[in-house]
Backbone as CSV, one residue per row, in Angstrom:
resi,resn,N_x,N_y,N_z,CA_x,CA_y,CA_z,C_x,C_y,C_z
1,MET,2.166,21.539,-5.339,0.910,20.839,-5.303,0.973,19.915,-6.629
2,TYR,0.031,18.944,-6.593,0.132,17.706,-7.487,-1.269,17.552,-8.515
3,ASN,-2.120,18.785,-8.339,-3.051,18.553,-9.168,-3.937,17.232,-9.316
4,GLY,-4.394,16.825,-8.037,-4.989,15.538,-7.895,-4.349,14.469,-7.540
5,ARG,-2.838,14.566,-7.691,-2.053,13.359,-7.316,-1.498,13.596,-5.789
6,MET,-1.335,12.691,-5.245,-0.815,12.635,-3.875,0.410,11.872,-3.748
7,LEU,1.271,12.487,-2.854,2.512,11.710,-2.494,2.152,10.911,-1.303
8,GLU,2.385,9.486,-1.378,2.115,8.528,-0.529,3.451,8.214,0.123
9,ILE,3.595,8.609,1.467,4.998,8.229,2.062,4.686,7.241,3.168
10,GLU,5.358,5.962,2.881,5.017,4.659,3.686,6.079,3.816,4.000
11,ILE,6.079,3.289,5.347,7.028,2.398,5.783,6.144,0.937,6.087
12,LYS,6.766,-0.045,5.822,6.298,-1.329,6.043,7.138,-2.137,6.907
13,ALA,6.596,-3.014,7.950,7.521,-3.699,8.749,6.817,-5.198,8.906
14,HIS,7.756,-5.949,9.248,7.277,-7.300,9.610,6.617,-7.330,10.964
15,VAL,5.507,-8.085,11.159,4.937,-8.263,12.506,4.945,-9.464,12.972
16,TYR,5.668,-9.940,14.174,5.684,-11.147,14.606,4.921,-11.493,15.857
17,ASP,4.284,-10.389,16.369,3.294,-10.633,17.503,2.080,-9.656,17.450
18,LYS,1.240,-10.292,16.663,0.012,-9.349,16.239,-0.837,-9.036,17.435
19,GLU,-1.039,-9.660,18.410,-1.836,-9.498,19.562,-1.261,-8.466,20.388
20,LYS,0.109,-8.514,20.542,0.765,-7.267,21.133,0.800,-6.007,20.417
21,LEU,0.893,-6.150,19.067,0.873,-4.931,18.284,-0.567,-4.336,18.518
22,ARG,-1.655,-5.075,18.370,-3.116,-4.600,18.565,-3.105,-3.861,19.904
23,ASN,-2.619,-4.261,21.047,-2.897,-3.846,22.291,-1.883,-2.427,22.306
24,THR,-0.863,-2.489,21.650,-0.071,-1.163,21.628,-0.780,-0.073,20.735
25,LEU,-1.288,-0.615,19.656,-1.994,0.390,18.928,-3.024,1.066,19.594
26,LYS,-3.690,0.320,20.334,-4.967,0.740,21.276,-4.718,1.881,22.112
27,THR,-3.317,1.976,22.572,-2.978,2.989,23.322,-2.821,4.508,22.684
28,PHE,-2.626,4.570,21.473,-2.508,5.770,20.905,-3.212,6.114,19.453
29,ALA,-3.918,5.081,18.998,-4.529,5.160,17.624,-5.858,4.608,17.756
30,GLN,-6.660,5.113,17.110,-8.323,4.702,16.953,-8.416,3.634,15.977
31,TYR,-9.031,2.525,16.437,-9.394,1.516,15.365,-10.608,2.150,14.453
32,GLN,-10.477,1.745,13.124,-11.596,2.387,12.328,-12.408,1.305,11.588
33,GLN,-11.716,0.254,11.011,-12.644,-0.843,10.392,-11.664,-1.884,9.989
34,THR,-12.317,-3.046,9.597,-11.762,-4.169,9.024,-12.010,-4.225,7.577
35,VAL,-11.124,-4.605,6.890,-11.286,-4.404,5.433,-10.578,-5.730,4.615
36,GLU,-11.586,-6.327,3.655,-10.664,-7.181,2.801,-10.502,-6.719,1.326
37,ARG,-9.280,-6.918,0.945,-8.926,-6.273,-0.314,-8.415,-7.412,-1.198
38,SER,-8.778,-7.340,-2.447,-8.123,-8.233,-3.365,-7.768,-7.407,-4.598
39,ASP,-6.543,-7.618,-4.862,-5.685,-6.708,-5.903,-5.330,-7.629,-7.144
40,LEU,-5.449,-6.964,-8.402,-4.823,-7.508,-9.615,-4.040,-6.582,-10.216
41,TYR,-2.804,-6.972,-10.470,-1.881,-6.244,-11.023,-1.604,-6.562,-12.376
42,TYR,-1.858,-5.647,-13.391,-1.549,-5.713,-14.623,-0.437,-5.030,-15.138
43,HIS,0.383,-5.498,-15.961,1.662,-4.848,-16.451,1.330,-4.542,-18.066
44,ILE,1.399,-3.318,-18.255,1.004,-2.605,-19.381,2.386,-2.348,-20.355
45,PRO,2.658,-3.090,-21.592,3.968,-2.664,-22.174,4.077,-1.401,-22.639
46,VAL,5.361,-0.663,-22.502,5.615,0.460,-23.102,6.930,0.466,-23.853
47,LYS,7.299,1.491,-24.636,8.491,1.444,-25.100,9.698,1.401,-24.326
48,GLU,10.637,0.385,-24.759,11.694,-0.057,-24.035,12.755,1.094,-23.897
49,ILE,13.159,1.455,-22.667,14.186,2.432,-22.477,15.225,1.833,-21.640
50,PRO,16.485,2.102,-21.926,17.683,1.243,-21.303,17.541,1.721,-19.751
51,GLY,17.496,0.595,-18.888,17.577,0.884,-17.482,16.154,1.002,-16.722
52,GLN,15.223,1.014,-17.615,13.903,0.968,-17.154,12.932,-0.209,-17.503
53,LYS,11.937,-0.454,-16.596,11.316,-1.820,-16.866,10.331,-1.326,-18.121
54,PRO,10.197,-2.430,-19.104,9.293,-2.292,-20.294,8.069,-2.169,-20.182
55,TYR,7.407,-2.058,-18.972,5.972,-1.758,-18.666,5.696,-0.861,-17.614
56,ILE,4.592,-0.552,-17.425,4.073,0.128,-16.253,2.891,-0.736,-15.685
57,THR,2.536,-0.414,-14.387,1.589,-1.394,-13.782,0.494,-0.558,-13.366
58,ALA,-0.720,-1.199,-13.416,-1.948,-0.705,-13.110,-2.480,-1.735,-12.095
59,ARG,-3.422,-1.288,-11.103,-3.963,-2.092,-10.091,-5.312,-2.026,-9.989
60,ILE,-6.037,-3.133,-10.164,-7.487,-3.092,-10.010,-7.780,-3.712,-8.403
61,ARG,-8.449,-2.756,-7.503,-8.590,-3.321,-6.208,-9.938,-3.431,-5.878
62,THR,-10.434,-4.610,-5.428,-11.685,-4.748,-4.941,-11.634,-4.637,-3.321
63,GLU,-12.478,-3.865,-2.790,-12.467,-3.622,-1.278,-13.817,-3.931,-0.738
64,ILE,-13.922,-4.763,0.240,-15.080,-5.184,0.965,-15.158,-4.624,2.545
65,LYS,-15.942,-4.068,2.797,-15.978,-3.513,4.201,-17.410,-3.765,4.795
66,ASN,-17.604,-4.405,5.960,-18.676,-4.818,6.578,-19.085,-3.510,7.592
67,ILE,-20.428,-3.004,7.011,-20.892,-1.911,7.550,-22.431,-2.020,8.000
68,ASN,-22.574,-2.071,9.406,-23.768,-2.629,9.903,-24.285,-3.934,9.379
69,GLY,-23.350,-4.692,9.492,-23.599,-6.126,9.139,-24.067,-6.464,7.693
70,LYS,-23.641,-5.495,6.679,-23.925,-5.641,5.418,-22.462,-5.407,4.626
71,ASP,-22.094,-6.297,3.764,-20.787,-6.114,3.010,-21.051,-5.224,1.926
72,ASN,-20.171,-4.150,2.107,-20.166,-3.040,1.021,-19.038,-3.260,0.113
73,LYS,-18.985,-3.271,-1.242,-18.104,-3.315,-2.253,-17.794,-2.192,-2.949
74,THR,-16.385,-1.813,-3.022,-15.926,-0.717,-3.744,-14.711,-1.122,-4.593
75,VAL,-14.612,-0.668,-5.673,-13.568,-0.954,-6.753,-12.795,0.244,-7.124
76,TYR,-11.540,0.066,-7.200,-10.747,1.256,-7.530,-9.715,0.884,-8.431
77,VAL,-9.359,1.689,-9.435,-8.020,1.356,-10.409,-6.950,2.476,-9.946
78,THR,-5.750,2.030,-9.850,-4.795,2.984,-9.252,-3.636,2.702,-10.183
79,TYR,-2.752,3.894,-10.392,-1.604,3.961,-10.983,-0.655,4.666,-9.934
80,LYS,0.359,3.880,-9.725,1.583,4.399,-8.828,2.833,4.581,-9.494
81,LYS,3.447,5.578,-9.327,4.994,5.576,-9.453,5.786,5.543,-8.217
82,LYS,6.364,4.272,-8.162,6.977,3.728,-7.109,8.454,4.230,-7.028
83,GLU,8.899,4.610,-5.753,10.292,4.620,-5.461,10.723,4.342,-4.165
84,LEU,11.834,3.585,-3.752,12.202,3.618,-2.383,13.319,4.726,-2.092
85,SER,13.300,5.252,-0.927,14.157,6.222,-0.557,15.170,5.545,0.720
86,GLU,15.755,6.454,1.200,16.622,5.951,2.369,15.889,5.311,3.408
87,ASN,16.548,4.315,4.010,15.741,3.534,5.235,14.551,2.854,4.661
88,ASN,14.581,2.561,3.351,13.636,1.638,2.859,12.281,2.246,2.954
89,ILE,11.942,3.541,2.947,10.624,4.303,3.000,10.305,4.437,1.714
90,GLU,8.993,4.183,1.310,8.388,4.197,0.056,7.985,5.692,-0.134
91,VAL,8.172,6.358,-1.331,7.601,7.691,-1.667,6.821,7.426,-3.009
92,ASN,5.674,7.383,-3.063,4.994,7.091,-4.182,4.029,8.146,-4.669
93,ILE,4.000,8.439,-5.891,3.017,9.395,-6.725,1.817,8.494,-7.113
94,GLU,0.633,8.910,-6.531,-0.382,7.824,-6.562,-1.594,8.711,-7.362
95,LYS,-2.136,7.956,-8.343,-3.446,8.317,-8.978,-4.419,7.359,-9.031
96,GLU,-5.381,7.483,-8.392,-6.535,6.492,-8.136,-7.880,6.972,-8.273
97,THR,-8.925,6.172,-8.835,-10.314,6.600,-8.982,-11.204,5.407,-8.828
98,GLU,-12.318,5.640,-8.386,-13.268,4.516,-8.207,-14.065,4.269,-9.474
99,ILE,-14.260,2.999,-9.762,-14.930,2.549,-10.973,-16.168,1.712,-10.489
100,LYS,-17.310,1.536,-11.546,-18.491,0.832,-11.031,-18.266,-0.742,-11.281
101,ASP,-17.653,-0.925,-12.358,-17.666,-2.466,-12.769,-16.233,-2.734,-13.129
102,GLU,-15.564,-3.551,-12.457,-14.111,-3.964,-12.790,-13.902,-4.874,-13.914
103,ASN,-15.157,-5.607,-14.326,-15.015,-6.377,-15.421,-14.920,-5.832,-16.642
104,VAL,-15.417,-4.552,-16.807,-15.205,-3.740,-18.057,-13.685,-3.642,-18.170
105,LEU,-13.012,-3.025,-17.155,-11.571,-2.767,-17.388,-10.826,-4.103,-17.488
106,ILE,-11.319,-5.247,-16.832,-10.524,-6.410,-16.974,-10.612,-6.942,-18.475
107,SER,-11.809,-6.729,-19.058,-12.011,-7.152,-20.443,-11.038,-6.459,-21.412
108,LEU,-11.031,-5.073,-21.224,-10.187,-4.230,-21.741,-8.745,-4.582,-22.009
109,PHE,-8.288,-4.726,-20.628,-6.942,-5.138,-20.378,-6.498,-6.497,-21.113
110,ASN,-7.456,-7.486,-20.987,-7.197,-8.848,-21.621,-7.327,-8.710,-22.994
111,ASP,-8.133,-7.991,-23.660,-8.241,-7.823,-24.987,-7.034,-7.089,-25.847
112,ALA,-6.639,-6.116,-24.855,-5.366,-5.347,-25.420,-4.068,-6.102,-25.042
113,GLY,-4.040,-7.243,-24.427,-2.745,-7.989,-24.415,-2.109,-7.690,-23.198
114,PHE,-2.685,-7.051,-22.109,-2.077,-6.539,-20.912,-1.725,-7.859,-20.095
115,LEU,-0.804,-8.023,-19.502,-0.308,-9.068,-18.652,-0.949,-9.136,-17.172
116,LEU,-1.702,-10.124,-16.670,-1.954,-10.281,-15.348,-0.808,-10.847,-14.559
117,ALA,-0.123,-9.977,-13.867,1.257,-10.373,-13.329,1.104,-10.679,-11.920
118,HIS,0.202,-10.354,-11.088,0.165,-10.702,-9.682,-1.356,-10.720,-9.284
119,LYS,-1.684,-11.591,-8.406,-2.940,-11.549,-7.683,-2.668,-11.458,-6.193
120,LYS,-3.291,-10.478,-5.290,-2.960,-10.374,-3.934,-4.034,-10.309,-2.936
121,ALA,-4.344,-11.090,-2.139,-5.355,-10.764,-1.101,-4.612,-10.172,0.201
122,LYS,-5.378,-9.302,0.853,-4.946,-8.549,1.872,-6.017,-8.472,2.970
123,HIS,-5.908,-8.890,4.269,-6.870,-8.691,5.330,-6.242,-7.635,6.296
124,VAL,-7.169,-6.499,6.419,-6.653,-5.254,7.003,-7.406,-4.825,8.157
125,GLU,-6.771,-4.463,9.382,-7.095,-3.812,10.441,-6.676,-2.575,10.430
126,ASP,-7.729,-1.653,10.207,-7.231,-0.128,9.873,-7.405,0.605,11.268
127,TYR,-6.298,1.392,11.521,-6.233,2.420,12.626,-5.839,3.696,12.234
128,ILE,-6.034,4.731,12.961,-5.594,6.202,12.587,-5.190,6.934,13.848
129,THR,-4.156,7.834,13.491,-3.799,8.597,14.688,-3.441,9.974,14.005
130,GLN,-3.335,10.968,14.822,-2.917,12.424,14.420,-1.543,12.491,14.487
131,THR,-0.926,13.390,13.547,0.350,13.927,13.617,0.395,15.421,13.238
132,VAL,1.559,15.834,13.201,1.666,17.327,12.993,1.397,17.437,11.394
133,PHE,1.470,16.307,10.737,1.360,16.324,9.191,-0.020,15.767,8.739
134,GLY,-0.993,15.895,9.933,-2.347,15.256,9.543,-2.448,13.795,9.920
135,ASN,-3.448,13.112,9.397,-3.628,11.779,9.836,-2.509,10.769,9.266
136,ALA,-2.273,9.948,10.215,-1.293,8.843,9.813,-2.179,7.531,9.838
137,THR,-2.121,6.667,8.808,-2.977,5.472,8.731,-1.917,4.372,9.199
138,LEU,-2.423,3.476,10.093,-1.504,2.201,10.499,-2.644,1.150,10.245
139,GLU,-2.119,0.268,9.424,-2.688,-0.961,8.834,-1.881,-2.166,9.238
140,LEU,-2.657,-2.971,10.184,-2.181,-4.296,10.490,-2.806,-5.294,9.366
141,CYS,-1.833,-5.816,8.536,-2.200,-6.540,7.315,-1.671,-7.771,7.383
142,ASN,-2.588,-8.756,6.876,-2.139,-10.300,6.706,-2.318,-10.480,5.399
143,ILE,-1.186,-10.913,4.648,-1.125,-11.285,3.151,-0.631,-12.541,2.900
144,PRO,-1.544,-13.475,2.644,-1.260,-14.874,2.559,-0.361,-14.999,1.123
145,PRO,0.702,-15.639,0.944,1.368,-16.570,2.162,2.388,-15.783,2.869
146,LEU,2.593,-14.540,2.614,3.656,-13.692,3.211,3.789,-13.439,4.640
147,GLY,2.670,-13.325,5.287,2.627,-13.268,6.610,1.896,-11.851,7.093
148,ASP,2.342,-11.425,8.356,1.694,-10.209,8.924,2.548,-8.934,8.630
149,PHE,2.114,-7.936,8.420,2.887,-6.642,8.386,2.080,-5.326,8.782
150,LEU,2.924,-4.409,9.270,2.328,-3.178,9.719,2.754,-2.326,8.536
151,GLU,1.796,-1.461,7.940,2.006,-0.258,7.116,1.647,1.009,7.618
152,ILE,2.560,1.863,7.860,2.192,3.270,8.362,2.354,4.316,7.085
153,GLU,1.440,5.067,6.919,1.349,5.843,5.877,0.787,7.411,6.154
154,ILE,1.552,8.262,5.613,1.086,9.680,5.810,1.021,10.207,4.249
155,LEU,-0.100,10.996,3.845,-0.301,11.395,2.571,0.213,12.916,2.336
156,SER,0.851,13.381,1.588,1.226,14.815,1.226,0.772,15.331,-0.032
157,GLU,0.214,16.422,-0.324,0.023,17.182,-1.466,1.205,17.899,-2.034
158,SER,2.319,18.025,-1.162,3.518,18.871,-1.448,4.714,18.002,-1.491
159,ASP,5.532,18.431,-2.554,6.623,17.579,-2.727,8.053,18.276,-2.290
160,ASP,7.777,19.081,-1.316,8.862,20.010,-0.682,9.881,18.915,-0.081
161,PRO,11.218,18.750,-0.308,11.944,17.908,0.130,12.096,17.889,1.674
162,LEU,12.062,19.082,2.343,12.180,19.014,3.722,10.833,18.594,4.486
163,LYS,9.675,19.013,3.745,8.605,18.163,4.349,8.539,16.737,4.220
164,ILE,8.977,16.111,2.984,8.974,14.788,2.960,10.037,14.150,3.969
165,GLN,11.248,14.704,4.063,12.262,14.318,5.085,11.631,14.266,6.523
166,ASN,10.904,15.165,6.795,10.102,15.343,8.136,9.313,14.414,8.356
167,ILE,8.372,14.017,7.290,7.363,12.988,7.199,8.095,11.630,7.529
168,LYS,9.029,11.509,6.669,9.985,10.103,6.955,10.391,9.927,8.305
169,GLU,10.745,10.804,9.126,11.063,10.799,10.416,9.948,10.543,11.270
170,GLU,8.924,11.038,10.943,7.587,10.799,11.640,7.096,9.509,11.599
171,LEU,7.227,8.831,10.395,7.009,7.426,10.147,7.923,6.476,11.101
172,LYS,9.165,6.719,11.251,9.994,6.069,12.060,9.646,6.337,13.533
173,LYS,9.193,7.316,14.001,8.824,7.592,15.443,7.591,6.736,15.759
174,LEU,6.611,6.635,14.719,5.505,5.887,14.881,5.694,4.449,14.927
175,LEU,6.745,4.092,14.164,7.114,2.594,14.183,7.671,2.253,15.388
176,SER,8.520,3.175,16.034,9.051,2.965,17.441,7.959,2.983,18.403
177,ARG,7.072,3.672,18.271,5.895,3.867,19.116,5.167,2.569,19.351
178,CYS,5.235,1.708,18.070,4.447,0.429,18.053,5.349,-0.603,18.489
179,GLU,6.664,-0.140,18.877,7.700,-1.361,19.582,8.000,-2.113,18.450
180,ILE,8.124,-1.802,17.329,8.793,-2.481,16.376,10.033,-1.928,15.908
181,PRO,11.114,-2.725,15.930,12.483,-2.157,15.523,12.766,-1.908,14.180
182,GLU,13.698,-1.113,13.737,13.722,-0.819,12.231,14.264,-1.811,11.688
183,SER,14.817,-2.964,12.362,15.489,-4.040,11.600,14.364,-4.777,11.105
184,CYS,13.079,-4.674,11.407,11.871,-5.507,10.919,11.304,-4.720,9.657
185,ILE,11.870,-3.608,9.197,11.368,-2.908,7.989,11.699,-3.805,6.758
186,GLU,10.738,-3.974,5.952,10.838,-4.929,4.740,10.823,-3.803,3.559
187,PRO,12.196,-3.899,2.852,12.397,-3.018,1.836,11.754,-3.418,0.468
188,LYS,11.298,-4.630,0.300,10.801,-5.166,-0.787,9.277,-4.890,-0.970
189,TYR,8.819,-4.594,-2.184,7.386,-4.526,-2.535,6.626,-5.888,-2.329
190,TYR,5.412,-6.113,-1.925,4.784,-7.249,-1.869,4.921,-8.010,-3.336
191,THR,4.611,-7.334,-4.153,4.758,-7.947,-5.651,5.944,-8.768,-5.951
192,GLN,7.163,-7.946,-5.223,8.452,-8.585,-5.532,8.541,-9.864,-4.644
193,MET,8.024,-9.922,-3.391,7.953,-11.184,-2.543,7.286,-12.123,-3.087
194,LEU,6.138,-11.806,-3.567,5.233,-12.900,-4.320,5.889,-13.451,-5.456
195,SER,6.555,-12.702,-6.221,7.286,-13.195,-7.451,8.291,-14.006,-7.120
196,GLU,8.935,-13.746,-6.071,10.062,-14.765,-5.444,9.742,-16.025,-5.071
197,LEU,8.363,-16.069,-4.315,7.766,-17.142,-4.037,7.357,-18.178,-5.238
198,GLU,6.848,-17.397,-6.080,6.441,-17.989,-7.321,7.439,-18.497,-8.416
199,GLY,8.676,-18.162,-7.878,9.791,-18.474,-8.989,9.724,-17.447,-10.121
200,LYS,9.089,-16.431,-10.072,9.237,-15.556,-11.177,10.442,-14.572,-11.216
201,ASN,10.681,-14.054,-12.323,11.970,-12.906,-12.460,11.568,-11.644,-11.709
């Protein structure tokens, strides 16, 4: 158990026919909602350790959902420890909490000298389906200027290696069910891809 932390096990793949994927998702997953997300990524300097990045990353996410014709805004701050495992599947330890006013945290980060490293917009069509490991979230995402992606995620409170491996296999089965080949899996993080487009290291 992770005492409030969750393991986020996720696979991400390029989508080249959005309408076909929508039709496929409707055969086994339930549409939930459409969400607009705006992310700010801050790099926070830490003591340099050989072989490790000299910063950690915090994300401020503004999420807007349209409920009964009215936009509802929620803001989260997230800290993730990211790693890529075999087959380019992400296994992340995530800590996240809702905040009332992002401007307070933004002011703190700016005054403390934290670096605003990335901005990312994300239009999400959210679907859900049941697995033996609980709910799997399937998100059809458009991320300018990167294009369209499918993210499939299952959360786990356990770090048992066998369970994690079985969840990874379940993610690949769901990807196949979406009629997307494993060759479409994207191993890079969005922030990496955005940095490359922006000419950053």
